[in-house]
N, C-alpha and C positions, 0 to 999 in steps of 0.2 A: 442510901437510895433504895426505895421499896421495889420489890420485884413485881413486874406487870405480866399478868396472865394473858396468853393469846386468846383464850376463850372469853375472857372479860372484855378484851378489845373488840372481838367480833360480835359478842352479845352483851353489851354493857347492861342491858336491862336484867340479865340473869346473874350478873356478877354480885359477889358479896365481898366485903373487905374494906380496906382503907382507900382514901382518895389520893392520887398522885398530885405532883405540883401543878400539872395542867388541868386538873379537875377530873381526869379519867379515873376509873375504878381500878383497884388492885386487889389481888387475892392473897390470903395468908396461907402459904403452904411451905414455910421455911423448913419444916421437918420432913417434907416429902422428898423421896429419893429422886435424884436427877437421872435422866435416861443415860445409859452407857452404850458404847458401841456394840456391846454384845446383846443388846435388846433384840426383839423379834426381827429377824432378817429374812427376806424372801430368798429362797434357794433357787438356783437356775438348773433346769434339766433340759436335755435335748429331746424335743418332741417330734423331730423330723420323721422317725420310723412310724410313729402313730399317725401322722398326717398322710404319709404314703399309704398306710393300711386303710385309712378312712377313704382316700381317693379311690382305691381299688374296690372297696365296698360299694361306693356310689356308682362307679362306672360299670360294675359287673353284676350287681345284685339288686339294686333299687330301681324300680320302674314306676312306682306309685308315690303319691305325696306321703311324707313322713311327719306325723303329728307328734310333738313332744311337749313337755312342760316348758313354760316360759323361761324358767331358770336355765334350762339346757340351751334354749335358743339364745339367751343373753350371753351365756358363756361361749357359745360358738361364735357369736358376733365379735366378742372380745378377742378370740383367737384369730379370726380373720383380720381384724384391725391390726393386731400385733404383727402378724406375718407380713401384711402389706407394708407396715412401717419398716420392718427389717429389710424387705425387698427393695424399698426406695432409697435405702442408705448405701453409699459406696465406700467400703472399708479402705479403698486405696487412697482416699483423699487425705492429704497431709494437713489441710486446714481443719479447724474445729467443725464438727458436723452437728447440724441442728437436730436436737431431740424433739420429735414431733408428737409421739404418742404418750399415753399415760405412764408407761414404763419404758422409757427410752433405754435401749441397750444395744451395744455392739459387742459381740463375742470377742474376748481377748483384748478389748480396747481400754485405754486409760480413761475414756469418757464414760465408762459404765458406772451408773450411780449405785450407791448403797441404798437399798430400799428398806424402810422400817415401817412396820404396821403398829397402829395404836400407840403413838408416841405420847407419853404422859407429860403434860405441861403444868397441870395444876389440879386442884381439887375438883373443878368442874370443867377442865379443859383437856381435850385429847385430840391430837391430829389423827385423822383417819389413816393418813399415809404421809411419810416424809421421804423425799428423794434427796440424797446427799451427794454432791458433786465435789470431788477433790481436785479435779483438773481445772485450772484457772481459765482455760479457753472454752469450756463447755457453755453452751447457751441453749435456751428453750424458746421455741416459737409458739407452741400451743400448750401452755401449762394446764394440767388437770385441775378441776375444781370439784366440789361436792357439797352435799347437804351439811356434812361435817367438814371443817377446813382441811385442805390439803397443803402441805408445806414443801418448800424447796430451799435447801441449804447449799449455798454456793461458796466455794472457796475463791478468794480474790487475791490478786497481786497487790501488796501494799504500795508498791511503787507505780502501779498503773491501775488505780482504783476505778472500777466500772460499776454501773448500776444495772444489774441483770434484767430488771423488769422493762428496760428500754428495748430489749430484744423481742418482747412479746408482740405477736401480730395483732392482738386485740388492742383497740384504741382505749387508752386510759385517760380519765378526765374527772370532771366534777360529779359528785362532791369529792373534793380532794383537799389535801393540806399536809402539813408536817409540823412536828414539834419545834418550838422556838428554842433559841439558846438559853440554857438555864432550866429548861423543862424536859431534860432528857429522861428516857425511860430505860428499863432493863428487861431483858428477855432471857428465859432460862437456857435457851440453846446457844446464846452468845456469851461466852465466857473466855477467860484467858486459856490459851492452849496449855494443857498439862495440869490445870487446876480448875475443876468444874465448880468449885465454890466461889470463885472470884468472877462475878458477873460484871460486864462492862457497860458503861453508859452508851445508849444508842439514840439515834434519831429515828423517829417513827414517821413513815409516810403512809397515807391512805388514799386510795383511788377507787373509782367505780368504772366498770367496763361500759363503754359508750355505745355498744351494740353495733348495728350496721345500717347503712342507708339503702333503701329499696324504692322502686317506682311504685306509686300508689295504685297503679293498674296491674300490679303483679298479683300472684296468688299468695296473699298475706298469710293465711293459716298454715300453708305448707312451709313457708319460710320461718315460721315461729316454732318449728319443731325443736325441742330442747336438746342440748348436748352438754356434757360435762368433760369430755376430752375429744380431741380432734387430731387428725393427721393430714398431710398433704394428699394422701389417697382419698380422704373424704372430700376434699376440694375437687380432686380430679373426677370423682363420681358425680358431684353436682354439676360441674362444667360439661361433663359428658351427657348428663341428662338434658341440660339446656341445648346442647348441640343436637341431640336426637330429636328434641321437640322441634327445633328449627328445620332439621332435615326431613321431618315428616311432612313439611309443607314446602319443600324445596322445589318449587315449580317456576318455570319461566315467567309466568304471570306475576309471581311474587317479586322477582327482580325488577320488572317494569314498574310495578306499583310502588315499591320502596324507593326507587330512584325518583319517581314523580313526587312521592310524599316528602322526600328530602328537598327537592326543588321548591315545593310549596313552603316548607319550613324556612328556607333561606329567603325566599321572596317576601315572606311575611315579616322576617326580621330586618332585612336590608331595604326592601322597596327599590325605588329608583335612586341611583347613587349620584345623579347629576347635581350640580349646584342649584339652589332654589331660585332660578331666574323668574319663572312664570308663577303667578299666584294660583292656588288651587282652592276652589270654592267647595266646601263640604257641608252636608246637611248636619243637623244637630245630632242625629243618631250616629252618623259616621264619625263625628267629633268625639262622642262619648265612647264609641267602640275603639277608636284609635288611642284615646287617652288611657283606657284600661289596658290595651295591648302594649302601650309604651311603658306603663308601670311594670308590666311583666318583663319586658325586654331590659328595662333598667336594672331589675334584680338579676337578670342573667348576665349583664355586663359587669356587675359587682363594682360599680363606681366609675367605670370608664365612660368618658363623655365623648361620643363621636361627633364629627363635624356635621354641620347643618346640611341637609340634603333635600332634594325635591320631594314634595308631598303628593305628587300626582298619583292618580289611580292606575292600577295595572289592568291592561286590556288584553284580550286574546283575539287576534285578527288573522285573516287568511289572505294570501296573495292570489294572483290569477291562476297559479299552478296548484292551488290547494295546500300550499305550505303554511303551517301554523306558526305564529309569532306571538311571543309575550312582549308587550311594549308599554311604555309609559304613555299616558294620555297626552302629554305635551310633546311627544316625539314628532318631528317633522323632517322628512328627508331633505328639505331644502334649507330650513332655518334653524332647526334644533336637533341636530344629529347627535348631540352629546347625551341625550336622554336614553334610558335603558331600552334595549331591544335585543331579543334572543330568538333565533330560529329554533324550532323544536323538530327533532327527527323522530323516527319511529320507535326509538327506545323509551319514549315517554307515553304515559297514558293520557292522551289529549282529552278524552271525555272527563276524566277525573279532574284534570287541571281546569278545564272549562267550567265544570260545575262549581269548583271552589272560587274561581274568579267571579262568576255570575251569582254566587251565593245561592245556588239551587240546592236547598237542603234535602228535598226529596231524592234527587239524583245522587247526592252525596251519601245519604243513608242507604240507598240501594247498592251502590258500589262498595261501600265499606262493610255492609252486612255480608255481601258475597265474599269479600276478602276474609272476613272474620270466620266464615264457615270453612275456609281453606286453612285457617290457622295463622293469619297475618293481618296487618292493618291496624288502624287506630283503636278498633274495638277488641282486638285480640289480647290475650293475657301477655303481659310483658315479663321479661326475665332479667331486667337490669338490676344488678346488685353492686354496691360499692362500699368500700371501707369508709368509716366515719372520717378518717384522716385524709381521704381523697378530696381534691379540690372540686371535683364534679358536684354540682348542686342541682342540675336538672337532667332529666332523662334525655338521651340523644334522639329517641324516637318521638314522633308526634302522636298524641292521643286526644280523645275528646274529653274536655273538662266537664265540670258539673253544669255549666251553662251551654254545653253543646258545641263549643268552639274548638277548632284544631289548635293545639298548643303543645309545647314541651313541658311536661309536668315537673313540678319541683319534687325532688326526692324526699321521702320521709324517713325518719329514724325509728328503727325498732329498738326500744330501750332494753336494758339488761340489768339484772339485780345482783350480778356477781361483784363482790367486794374484795379488794386486794389490799393487804397490809404488808408493808416492807420495813424491815429493821436493819439498819447498818450502824456499826460502831462509829462514834465520833472520831475525827482524824487522829487524836492522840492515842487511841486504843487499837488502831488498825493493824499495827505490827504484831501486837499481842493476841489479837482476835481477828484474823483476816477472813471473816465470813459475813455473808449477808443472808438473811432469812426472808422469804416471801411466802405468804399464805394467801389462799384463795378460797372463798366460800360462796356458794350459790349455784345457779344453773343458767347457762346461756340460752336465751330464747330468740335467736336471730341466726342468720346464715354465718357459716364459718368465714372469717375475714381472709382475704388473699394475702400471701406473703410478700407484700409490696414494700415493706419497711426493711431497709438495709441495716443489719446489726451494727452498732457503733464501732466495734473494733475493725470490721471490714471497711466501714466508711473511713476510718482513720488510716487504714492501709492504702486505700485508693488515694486519699489526699497526700500521703507521703510519696506515692509514686508520681503524682502530678507535680509536686514540688521539685522533683528531680528533672522534669522536662522544662527547665527554665527558659531555654531558647524557643521551644515550640509552643509554650503555654499561651502567649498572646493570641495566637491564631488557632488554638486547639479547639476541635469540635469532638463530639462523641464518636463520630465515625473515624476521625484521625487518631483518637485515643485508643480505640479498639485495635487498630492495626499498628500501633506504635511499637518499635523494637523494645523499648524499655518495659512496656507492659507484657509483651510476649516473653521476654526473658524472665520476668517475675512469675508468670503463669507456668512456664516450663520448670522453674525450680519448685513450685508448689505442687505441680501435677506431673511428676517425671514419667509416669506410665501412660499419660494421655497426650499424645503429640498434637492433638487438635483442640487443646483446652481453650476455653474462652472465659470471659468475665462471668458468664452465666453459671459456670462451674463453681464460682465462689458463692453466689447467691442468686436466686431467680429474679430478685428485684432489679438486678443490674442488666436485665434484658431490656429495660425501659431506657431508651437513649435520652429522653427528656430528663430522666432521673440523673443520668450521668452528667448531662449539661449543667445541672444545678451544682454538682460537686466541682465541675470545671470552673464555673463562674465564681464559686465560693473561694477557691484557691487563687483564681486570677485576681479577685478583689483584694485578697490578702497580700499577694506579691506586688500587684500594680493597683494601689488604692485609687489613683486618679484616672484609671482606665488605660487604654492602649492607643489613644489618639494623640492629639496635640498636647492636651493637658498632661496626659501620662508621660509623654516625652519630656516635657519641662520638669516634671517631678523626678523622672529618671536622671536627668542631667544634674539636678540639685543633689540627689543622693550620691551621684558619681563624684561631684566636687567635694562633698563632705567626707566620703569614705575612701577615695582613691587618690594616690599621688598623681602628679602630672604625667609621669611616664606610663601609667596604666589607663589613662582616660581615652575614651573613643569618641564620645559626642563632644565635639570641640566648640561648636558655635550654633546657637539657635537664634534666628533673627525673624522678626515679624514687622513688616513695613506696611503701613496703611496705604490705601490706593491713592490718597492725596500726595503722599511723599514719593510715590513710584514714578519714575520718569518714563514717559511713553516715547517710542521711536517708530520711524516709518517702516522698520523691518519687523515690527511686532505683528503677530497674527491677531485678527479680530476675535475678541473673546465672546463666547455665548452670553446671552443676557443674564443667566443665573450665576455666572462667574464674575461679571463686572461689579466693582465695588468691594470685592473681597480682598483682604490683605495678602501681600506677597509673603510667603513663608519659606525660609531657607534653613536647612539643617546640614551642617558640614561635619562629616565623620571621618576621622583618620587617627592613626596612632603616631606616637613620637618616632618609632622606628621607621615608619613609612615616610615621615618628614625628612629624615636623613637620606633615605634612598631617593626621594624625589629631588633633593638638592643635588644629587650626583647624576640624575638622569639627563640624557641628551635628546632622545627621540621620544616624544610624547604623543598620545592619542586621546581624544575625548569623544564621548557620545552620550546620548540620552536614551533610556529605555522607559517603557510605560506599563510594564506588566506586573512588576513586583510589589508595589505598595499602592493601595487604593487611595486615590485622591492626590497622589504625588507622582512626579516624574523623577527618575533616578539618573543623575549626571555622574559619570565615572571618568576619572582621569587615570589613565593606565599606560603601561609601557612594557617593553620586553627587556628583561635583564639579559643582555647579550652574552654574558659570561656563562650563566647557568642555563640559558635558553628557556627561561621561565617567565610567564606573564605575571605582572604585579599590578594590583590596583592600589595606587598611591592614595587615592581619596575618593569617597563617594558622597554625593550631595543630593539631598532630597529637596525638591523645589516644586512649588505649585504652578509655575508657568515659565515658559521659555521665552523670555524677552531679553533685549539687549542689556537693559539695566540690571536684570537679574543675574546674567552671566558676568557682567562687570563686577558686581558685588561678590559673586562666587569666587572669582579669581583673586580679588582683593583680600577676601577672608583666608583663602588658601595661602597666599603670600604672608599674611600676618601670622598664621599658625606656624608655618615653617620657620619664620624668624623667631617666634617664641620658643620653639623646640630646639632649634639649632644655633640661634644667634646670628643667622645669615638669612638674607632674602634670596628669592629665586633670581637667577641671572639669565638674561636673554641675549643671544649672540649679538644682534644688531644694536642692542642698547648698551651692554656692559663691556663688550670687547673694544680694545683700542686699535686693533688691526684686523684686516679682512682674513688674515691667516690664523687668527686665534680660534681655538676649538675647545679647550679644556674648561671644565667647570661651568658650562653654560648650556642652555636649552638651544638646540640647533634647529629642530623642526617640530611642528605640531600638526598632526593629521586629523582632519575633521570631515564630516559630511557637509552637504550644502544647506544647512539650516542658517538662514540669514540672521536671526536674533543671536544665535550662539557665536557666529563669527564676528558680528558687530560688537558684541559684548567683550570678546577677547581684544579686539582692536581698541575699544574704549579704555580697557585696563592698561594696555601698552602705552596708549597716548597719555594716560594719567601718570604712569611711571616716567615717561620721557620728560614730563614737565615738573618732576620733583626737583628738590634743591640739589641733590647729588649729581643730577645730569644736566643741570642748567648750563646752557651755553655750549653743550657738546654737539659736534657736527656728525651728520650721518656718514657712515662708512662708504655707502654706495653712491651717494650724491653729496660730496664734501661741501658743496656750496650752500647746502641747506642745513638748518638746525634740526635736531631730532624733535624738538618741541613743535616744529612747524608741520610735521608729518600728520596726515589725516589718519583716522582709524584704519582705513583700507590700505593705505600705504605701509603701515606697520605690518599688516597681514601679508603683503607681497614679499616681505623679508623673512617670514617665519612659517607661513601656512602652506600645507599640502592638502589637496582635495582628494578624498578617497576615490580611486579609480573604479572600484567595484560598484559604488553607488552611481558613478557616471555611466558605466557600461549598462547597468540595470535600467537607468532612466532612458538611455538610448534605445534599448530593446522595447521599451514601452511606447515609444513614439510611433504613431501610425503613418509611417513613411516607407518608401521603398528601401530595399537593402542597399542600393547605391548611395542613398542619402545617409543611411546609418554608417556606412563605411567612411564617408566623408567626416561625419561627426567623430568617429573613432580615431581618425587620423590626427585629430587635434591633441590627443593624449600622447605626448612625445617630448623629446629633448629639444629638438629644433624642427621648424616647419618652413619649407622653402616658399610656400605660397599661402600664407596664413589668411591674408585679407581676401584673396580670390576664393579660397575654400569657404569662408564664412558667407561670402556673397552667393556662392553656388548653393549652399544649404538654404539660405533665405529664399532664393528664387525657386527652389524645388520643394519648398513647403515643409521645412523642418519644424515640428511642433514640440513643445516642452513635454516632459514626462507627466504621467498621471499625478494628480494632486496639486499641480501648479495652476492656479485659477486666475490670478491677477494678470499675468503676462503669458499668453499661450505660446508665443513664438519662442523657439528653443534658443536661438542666438540672442535675442533680446533678453531672455531670462538670465542667461549666463553673464551678459554685459551688465544687467541691472544689479546682479549680486555684488559686483565690485571686486570679487576675488576668485571667481570660478576659473576663468581662463588662466590666471596667474598660478592657480593651484594645480593645473594639469599639464602645463607646458613650462619647462625650465627656462626656455628662451624668454618667456613673458614675465617671469618672476625675477627677484633679486637674491635668490638663494644661491650660494656658491655651488659650482658644478659637482665637486666631490661630496658635498653634504647632500645634494639632491639625489645623487646616485646611491649613497649609503642610507638615506632616510627611508621612512615608511611610505610606500605608495598607496597603501590601503589602511583602513581602520579595523582590520581583521583582529588585531590583538584585543582591542577594547570590546569588539563584538563577541569574541570568545569569552572575555571576562563577564559580559552580560549573561551569556548562555550558561556559564558555570554557576554563577550565583543564583540564577533562576532555578537551578535544580534544588536549591535549598528551600524553595517554595515561592509561589507567585500569589497575587491577590492578597497580600498580607496587610495587617494593620501597620501603622507607622512604627510603633514600638516593636512589633514582631519582625518587621523587615529590617530594622536597625540591629536587633539582637542576632538575627541570622547572618546579616552582613558582617557583624563583628566577629562571630564565630568563624566564618569563612575567611575573612582577611587575616585573622590570627593564625589560622591553619596554614595559609599560604606563606606568610612571613616566617613562621617557625620552620616550615619545610625548607625555605631558602636558607635560613640561618643554619639549620642542621647540615645542609650540603656544604656550606662554606666552612663549617667547623670540623666536621668529621668525614665529609665526602659522600654521605648517603644521599642518593638522588631519589626523586619521587617516583621513578619508574626504572626499568632495566635499560632504557635507552641511554646512550652516552651523552646526549644533549648537543652533539656536534651539528654544525649547520648543514652538513651533508645529508643528515636525516630529514631536515626540513625540505631541502631541495628535492630529495628523492620522493618524499610524500607529495610535494606539489606537482612534480612531473607525472607521477602515477595518477593523481587526481585529475589533472588536466587531460591526460590521455584517455582516462575512463570516461570523462564527461564528453570529450570529442567523439569517442567511439560510440557511446550511447546516442549522441546526436545523429551520427551517420547511420546507425541502425534504424532510427526512427524515420530518417529520410528514405532509406532503402525500402522500408515497409510501405511508405506512401507511394513510391514508384511501383512496387509490386502490386499494390491495390489498384493503382491506375491501369497497369497492364492487364490485370484480371478483368476489370470492367471493359477495357477497350477490346479485349479478345472476345468477350461475350457479345458486345455490340457488333463487332465485325462478323462473327458467326451468324448472328441473327439476320443481319443484312444480306449475307451470302445466301442463306436459306430462302429468304423472301424473293431475292432476284432469281434464284433457281426455279422457284414456283411461279414466277411471272406476276407476283402480286405487288408490283412496285407502286401501284396507284392507290392501294388500300390505306386506311387511316393508321393501321398498325405499322405499316412500313414508314409512313411519315413520322410517326412518333419515335420509332427506332432510329430513323435518320437524324431527327433533332437531338436525340440523346448522344449519338455518335459525334455530331458537330460540336455539341457542348463539351464533350470529353476532349475533343481535338483542340478546342480553344483553350482549355485549362492546362494543356501540356506545357505551355510556355512558363507557367507559374510553378512548375514542379521543382523541388530542390535538386541539387546536383548529386547528392548521395555520395557513397563511397567510391563510385566508379565501377563497381562490380555488377551493378544492375542498371540497365538502360531503359528508358521509356520506349514504347512501341511507336 
């Protein structure tokens, strides 16, 4: 393999020698000595004393300009740049530190490069400087270049091979290319370790710096100032200069003008957003202008096709009060109120906006010239600069184009002639020669690019952290990622001396949250290739069935039923138009361990929440393990609607899964017991709220079970003259269902009736009632209305009767549940409500996949906690779990609630007494003065009478305070 000279590659026209396989020129210098580590090395000296002495001279001695030779000025600039580079580095960072300057150096650090001058590569080839990095984690953001090539030799980890030129902030691109397989080249600096004579085959890459993008209205000559090395301090100086330029014209008028200019830009781009109902007649000149503008906007949209909108002209009108409005010509307050209209306040420059709408070029020129004289506006010099890799293609500010129209100018690229050559050993030589050589030649004639590119190894670290957040990943955003405990733990380990470390300490590009969102979406797509919605859930279930045994599966059933196959019921709520026609979707999630516990449960509760998963309601079947005094969620179901048919299918699926897991079906007391005294191994009660669809669905499921072959011909325990199969869905509920008294009491409080009627309603929640029918009649006569949210039947009594189970669920005497079971059962659905509250702490407004993953994690934690207590006796808290603790907590809570209520009532009485006292004193003074016929006295007397009349409605309070 012939040796390839770097100088020949950089200047093929000057090369002499043989031709390589790929047609490139090679030089003949086999007899030339190879550079050794002992070649010219720059020594390091401490110049801090000299700098301090220089500072003293400047501060104490020099008062007039100091004129020196340009070489001294250049050397001084080099010193300043080096000191700024050192000052910007933090030696406490444990991550690799970016080397920014031409001679990156940290005293005493393993990242310090070995610097060689005049490195000989061939007969006509010499690197002006070579930086050698032995630390595999070192990276360069702003490599030095020159008229003669400058080289960087990086040591790589053969097991984690990276390409160091990807860390450069400069955008690399065409003309670019690399050698093909079989056309490898050799480079003198890349040889086997320990034997400089054994050169290795390398792949050669070549690129060109792509320059920077700038606004065509900027100061182009100043932006073309050449540079061959750069630091972040140079960027800071440029940004500071731009900020100073803006602050020089930081006037209130500028803020008003720029806000108006931004509105003009948006109006010009969007126009009226209403649907195109009315036709708009345009002149030929208007059509031509709009076509040209649309071509420009199409370029700005980069292929996005917006919906068709109204083409009406925008007008500026004033109302009777002089308020300015921008509105579409088709807007009409009676017939077409959907067209654009916006009121303009004083924060807009109405004159400028009116001149733009009316196309008053003289007025526009006058206003913009005045603004330009102040340093802002479309005619002022722009400072917009962007990296070539940036997606920004147009200047965000509006300018005057060559035709005199206001528009957002397309950014132009300032080209660059810097050429980059990269040499890396082919894979089979990387263990013997773990180095990569990069050379740069030329001079940059464009602004220094911003450090917006995250180095690949930091990007890889971020992705590894994201993959650890498997449960939170589906719903992760940049903001949630920044404050996630896993990330905070990682940062604390990387920056032990910085308690307030953030991602920005890793690299400044990570301050861009949109940048982070790209990484999040990239990892999310890798872990969940089908997304985090319905398709993602189906894919997750398929993976679960392929990878996990039955004992470890959580997503047990995924059902999609078309609207044609869904059975409607009179209890179903009316769907909004956008939901009608959509399929019913049901996802049943439970573990095998939960199935065994559900089989043993006797007192169940179920309820539905709406917060946790977007687009789905979460049905939970839960209960209290009375031995451990622990709430258990046996099953959680995600469903798109609460209908009777949906709940029938849900309970049927739960029954099927329990039978699959345990070999037994769920047993219900009134269905599967042979005697009224049987209690073991059956479900005794089910506590619910008053949702009609949910209760009807449970009844339909029980009715289906009663008509199964195993129960055919079996008679009802409570009415032996009837068959179980003859019972209606509601009659099944009367034997099993309890209505949550908390919901009933809350609905009673919401009724707009007197306290007397409320007390009559509350009296119905009992074991036995001596005058049931008379109480209902009294409530009806005195106007008992249903609670808020009940629209179809406003009367409270009729609403409870219509439900078919409400009265039987709150009064034992009306139900067919045995007395001992009623007393021992759950009178509320507080257990399942607390289960909702607990799982909501894992996150709300989740995607479907995210909600299921969080639910799985929570349910697993709860079950393992219960198993641990049963196996080794460790409880989830220091409480004993005895029922006395529950009773004590309930007593304290009720007393505290009652005490706060009485305090509020006492405060009302005291406020009444204060007002009454003030009114009585005012009346007494007026009577003493003899001014009883004045208007003031009449007003005071009316206030007093009003207070006196309100006395009857005052609460009773604690009894310690009495109304006057």
